[in-house]
Every structure is written in structure tokens, then in C-alpha cells.
C-alpha positions as CSV (number, residue, x, y, z in Angstrom):
1,X,0.0,0.0,0.0
2,X,1.5,3.3,-1.1
3,X,0.6,6.8,0.0
4,X,0.7,8.7,3.1
5,X,-0.7,7.0,6.2
6,X,-3.7,8.4,7.8
7,X,-3.0,11.1,10.4
8,X,-2.8,9.5,14.0
9,X,-5.8,12.0,15.1
10,X,-8.0,11.1,12.1
11,X,-10.1,8.1,12.9
12,X,-11.9,8.2,9.4
13,X,-9.2,8.3,6.7
14,X,-7.7,5.0,7.9
15,X,-10.9,3.3,6.7
16,X,-10.6,4.8,3.2
17,X,-8.6,3.5,0.3
18,X,-5.8,5.6,-0.9
19,X,-7.7,7.4,-3.8
20,X,-10.4,8.2,-1.3
21,X,-8.1,9.3,1.3
22,X,-6.4,11.8,-1.0
23,X,-9.9,13.2,-1.8
24,X,-10.8,13.4,1.7
25,X,-7.5,15.2,2.5
26,X,-8.1,17.6,-0.3
27,X,-11.9,18.3,0.5
28,X,-11.1,18.6,4.3
29,X,-8.2,21.0,3.8
30,X,-10.5,23.2,1.6
31,X,-13.2,23.2,4.2
32,X,-10.7,24.0,7.0
33,X,-9.5,27.1,5.0
34,X,-13.0,28.3,4.5
35,X,-13.8,27.8,8.2
36,X,-10.5,29.6,9.4
37,X,-11.4,32.5,7.2
38,X,-14.9,32.8,8.7
39,X,-13.2,32.4,12.1
40,X,-10.8,35.3,11.3
41,X,-13.8,37.5,10.2
42,X,-15.6,36.6,13.5
43,X,-12.6,37.6,15.4
44,X,-12.3,40.8,13.8
45,X,-16.0,41.6,14.3
46,X,-15.6,40.7,18.1
47,X,-12.7,42.9,18.4
48,X,-14.2,45.9,16.8
49,X,-17.3,45.5,19.0
50,X,-15.0,45.2,22.0
51,X,-13.0,48.3,21.0
52,X,-16.3,50.2,20.3
53,X,-17.7,49.1,23.6
54,X,-20.9,47.7,21.8
55,X,-22.2,44.3,21.4
56,X,-21.4,42.3,18.2
57,X,-23.8,43.1,15.2
58,X,-26.4,40.6,15.2
59,X,-26.8,40.5,11.4
60,X,-23.0,40.0,10.9
61,X,-23.1,37.3,13.5
62,X,-26.0,35.6,11.5
63,X,-24.1,36.1,8.2
64,X,-20.9,34.5,9.8
65,X,-23.0,31.5,11.1
66,X,-24.5,31.1,7.6
67,X,-21.0,31.1,6.0
68,X,-19.8,28.4,8.5
69,X,-22.7,26.4,7.7
70,X,-22.1,26.7,4.0
71,X,-18.5,25.9,4.4
72,X,-19.4,22.6,6.3
73,X,-22.2,21.8,3.7
74,X,-19.9,22.3,0.7
75,X,-17.4,20.0,2.3
76,X,-20.0,17.2,2.8
77,X,-21.5,17.8,-0.7
78,X,-17.8,17.5,-2.2
79,X,-17.1,14.4,-0.3
80,X,-20.4,12.8,-1.3
81,X,-19.7,13.7,-5.0
82,X,-16.1,12.8,-5.2
83,X,-15.6,9.8,-2.9
84,X,-16.2,6.2,-4.2
85,X,-19.5,4.7,-2.9
86,X,-17.7,2.8,-0.3
87,X,-15.8,5.9,0.7
88,X,-19.0,7.9,1.3
89,X,-20.5,4.9,3.3
90,X,-17.5,5.2,5.6
91,X,-18.1,8.9,6.1
92,X,-21.8,8.2,6.7
93,X,-21.0,5.5,9.3
94,X,-18.5,7.8,11.1
95,X,-21.0,10.7,11.2
96,X,-23.8,8.4,12.6
97,X,-21.4,6.9,15.0
98,X,-20.8,10.5,16.4
99,X,-24.6,11.1,16.4
100,X,-24.3,13.5,13.5
101,X,-27.2,13.0,11.4
102,X,-27.6,13.7,7.8
103,X,-30.9,14.0,5.9
104,X,-29.9,13.0,2.5
105,X,-29.6,9.7,0.7
106,X,-26.2,8.5,-0.6
107,X,-26.0,9.0,-4.4
108,X,-26.4,6.1,-6.7
109,X,-23.1,4.9,-8.3
């Protein structure tokens, strides 16, 4: 078996074949980058509110939350679209095992 081993803190990628593992890595890196950008914006909003002595803007907070959810949803959609059927089933089993429900069926392959 060639390719990088799964990260020691990642219980899911070890269940994937090498091709799916690489897809998983790329998709999760992209989602993490999007989430980090949202976190940076949230921190900037909080700092500005603290400096101004006002509460954080509610609409901006809602927009940041929507952006977080969109980044997560896009990541899941990308995994579902790009992983093999077996790879996606591993992701679903992992999420269900963590009590994270998803209300969508696996695509037919």
C-alpha cells in the first residue's frame, strides 16, 4: 500500500482506500481553510465590537454562522460527490457513530 498513512488523530481516513484518502484530505483542507477565514472575520467583528464598547452586530453574526454552515455543507457535498460509494459509506458510518445525522441519501453509483 503506497501513499501517506492516515493522520494519527484522524479515525476516518484510515478506513478509506488511497484514492478516497487523498480526496478526503483535499476536501477537508479546503473546508478547513474556509472555516479559518470565517473564524478570522468573526474575531475581527468581536474585536471591533469590544473596542467600540458595543455588542457584536447581530446581522453580521448571523451572516458568519451562515457562512460556517455553507462551508461545512459544501465540504460534505464535495465528499459525497467525489468519494467512491464505499468511501462515502465510511463517512456516513463515522458521522452516525458520532450522532451527527444527515438528511440525505447516498448517491447512486
